[in-house]
C-alpha positions, -999 to 999 in steps of 0.1 A, spaced: 0 -1 1 13 38 -8 12 62 13 -14 79 -8 -34 48 -2 -32 48 35 -38 86 37 -73 77 21 -78 48 44 -75 66 77 -106 78 92 -126 75 55 -160 92 59 -191 69 52 -208 71 17 -234 95 28 -206 115 45 -188 114 13 -216 128 -7 -224 156 17 -188 168 18 -186 166 -25 -220 188 -25 -207 212 1 -172 215 -19 -194 219 -53 -220 242 -34 -187 263 -21 -171 262 -61 -207 275 -72 -203 306 -47 -166 313 -57 -176 313 -92 -204 336 -88 -182 357 -69 -150 357 -93 -175 363 -123 -190 390 -107 -160 410 -100 -154 417 -136 -187 440 -147 -172 449 -181 -162 419 -189 -184 398 -217 -209 368 -204 -180 347 -223 -151 360 -203 -169 361 -170 -184 325 -171 -144 314 -182 -135 331 -149 -161 317 -128 -154 281 -142 -119 285 -130 -127 298 -98 -147 268 -93 -123 242 -105 -95 258 -79 -126 251 -54 -127 217 -62 -89 208 -62 -86 217 -28 -114 196 -19 -94 168 -36 -65 182 -18 -82 183 14 -91 146 11 -64 134 -7 -86 122 -34 -87 135 -71 -115 118 -78 -137 147 -63 -132 164 -97 -153 136 -112 -187 148 -114 -172 180 -126 -176 175 -163 -210 170 -164 -224 190 -133 -204 227 -147 -220 227 -181 -257 233 -163 -247 265 -141 -227 280 -172 -258 274 -196 -278 289 -170 -260 320 -167 -260 326 -207 -294 316 -203 -301 346 -175 -282 368 -200 -299 359 -230 -334 364 -213 -320 399 -199 -316 413 -234 -336 392 -256 -373 386 -261 -377 349 -241 -364 315 -252 -368 298 -287 -374 268 -295 -338 261 -306 -326 274 -268 -354 257 -250 -345 223 -270 -308 228 -262 -313 237 -227 -333 202 -220 -309 180 -239 -280 193 -223 -302 192 -190 -311 156 -194 -273 145 -204 -259 164 -172 -285 144 -147 -277 111 -164 -246 114 -160 -237 128 -128 -265 99 -112 -245 71 -132 -213 83 -113 -227 89 -81 -242 53 -79 -211 38 -90 -188 60 -66 -183 43 -34 -171 74 -15 -143 95 -6 -119 63 2 -126 53 -35 -102 71 -62 -106 63 -99 -78 38 -112 -65 65 -139 -48 86 -113 -28 54 -96 -1 55 -118 6 93 -111 5 82 -70 42 72 -74 52 109 -73 53 125 -41 39 158 -32 38 184 -42 44 169 -77 16 145 -74 -7 176 -70 6 200 -94 -2 168 -117 -33 164 -106 -45 201 -107 -27 205 -145 -39 171 -159 -68 159 -139 -86 191 -130 -78 223 -150 -73 206 -184 -109 188 -183 -122 222 -172 -107 240 -203 -120 210 -226 -156 209 -209 -158 248 -213 -146 250 -249 -174 222 -257 -200 245 -241 -189 274 -265 -219 259 -287 -241 269 -257 -227 301 -261 -231 305 -298 -273 296 -294 -278 311 -265 -267 347 -276 -274 342 -311 -310 358 -310 -340 343 -326 -334 328 -359 -352 308 -383 -355 271 -374 -332 251 -405 -331 214 -410 -298 211 -394 -315 218 -361 -335 188 -368 -293 167 -373 -288 186 -340 -317 168 -325 -313 138 -336 -275 137 -332 -278 147 -296 -308 125 -288 -290 95 -300 -258 102 -284 -275 106 -248 -295 69 -256 -262 53 -264 -245 65 -232 -275 55 -212 -279 24 -231 -241 13 -227 -237 23 -190 -266 2 -183 -254 -30 -204 -221 -26 -184 -240 -20 -150 -263 -53 -156 -234 -73 -170 -210 -64 -138 -240 -72 -118 -243 -107 -132 -209 -121 -115 -191 -123 -149 -167 -153 -147 -127 -141 -145 -116 -128 -178 -147 -124 -190 -158 -91 -209 -188 -74 -220 -196 -89 -256 -231 -83 -263 -254 -50 -272 -238 -19 -280 -207 -36 -266 -207 -57 -294 -204 -31 -320 -176 -9 -305 -150 -18 -270 -163 14 -258 -196 27 -269 -198 49 -239 -170 71 -248 -187 74 -285 -220 84 -269 -200 114 -247 -182 127 -279 -213 123 -303 -233 144 -276 -207 172 -276 -208 173 -319 -246 173 -314 -241 206 -292 -223 222 -322 -245 212 -351 -272 234 -329 -244 261 -327 -240 261 -365 -274 263 -370 -284 293 -347 -246 312 -357 -229 300 -387 -205 322 -382 -193 312 -351 -178 280 -370 -145 280 -352 -165 271 -315 -158 235 -334 -126 238 -314 -148 224 -282 -157 190 -297 -129 186 -319 -104 190 -285 -131 165 -270 -128 140 -300 -89 140 -294 -91 134 -262 -112 104 -261 -96 87 -294 -62 96 -282 -60 95 -245 -90 77 -227 -95 48 -253 -55 38 -253 -55 42 -218 -86 20 -209 -73 -5 -235 -42 -10 -213 -61 -12 -183 -82 -39 -198 -54 -56 -212 -34 -56 -179 -68 -69 -162 -77 -93 -187 -49 -116 -201 -60 -122 -237 -79 -90 -240 -64 -87 -274 -76 -121 -284 -111 -115 -273 -116 -80 -288 -102 -91 -324 -127 -78 -349 -142 -51 -329 -141 -14 -335 -121 2 -304 -146 36 -310 -170 40 -337 -196 13 -334 -191 -11 -363 -201 -45 -369 -175 -78 -361 -149 -76 -387 -142 -110 -383 -178 -119 -394 -181 -142 -365 
C-alpha cells in the first residue's frame, strides 16, 4: 500500500458523508464562480463564465487536496455545463425576447445529459475512500509533484475541454432569434442519439457487472458488440450534437468547433488507449477477445463471427 492509499484509508467518511462533503465542496465552488465572475462587471458573458469556471475548478481542486482524492473532481465534467448554460440563459433573457425553440431544446438536452451522467457517476462512486484507477499510476510521484499533475492534468485540463465544448451553448444562447433550419433537426437527432447510446451502454455494463461475470470475461453483447467503448463514443457524439445546434444558430461562430474537436482527440488519443491498457492488464488475452471489434466507432464485427 502506498502512502497515498494509506492516507485515504484513515478515518474515511462513509458513503453518505462523502456525498454530503462532495455537495458542500461544489456549493462552495458555485459561490466562488459567482463571486469571481461578478468581479468583472465590464467583461463579456463569455469571459465572466470562463473566470467563474476556473475559480470553481480551483475550489474543487482544494477539496481533492483536503481529502487526498482527485476523484472529487470527477462529476465536474457533467455538472459544470449546467450553471454555465444557466448563466448565459439569464443573460439572453435579460437582453432578448424569451427563449426560442432551439434554445429551449438545447437546454433540455444538456440538462438530461448532465443529470443522467452525474447520476451514473454517483451510483458507482463508493465514497471518498475510492479514487479512480486512472490516477493510481501518478501516485508514485511524491507531494507536491503529484498534486501539480493532479491540478494541471486531472482538474484544469478537463475544465478547459468542457468549457470549449460549452462554446456551442454560448453560440446558441447569445445568437438571438433565427429561423429553425434542417440542421436543427439533425442536431436534435444526433444529441438525443448520443444521450441514448451513453445511457444504454452504461446500463448494459452495469447489468453485466451485476451478473457476476467469470474471471477474464468481458462484455460482448448489445452496443458492446459493436464497439469496445460505446460509452465514450456516445459522449463524443453529444458534443458534436451541440455543435450542430451552434452551426444552425450562428454559422459565423463556426470556430466553436474547437470544443468538440478537442474532446474527440482526448477520447481517441488518451481515454481509449488508457482503457485498452487497463483492460489488457486485468484480462490476459484481451486482444484476442476483442479482435475484429471497433475500438471506438460502433461497427459490425470485421471477423464475420
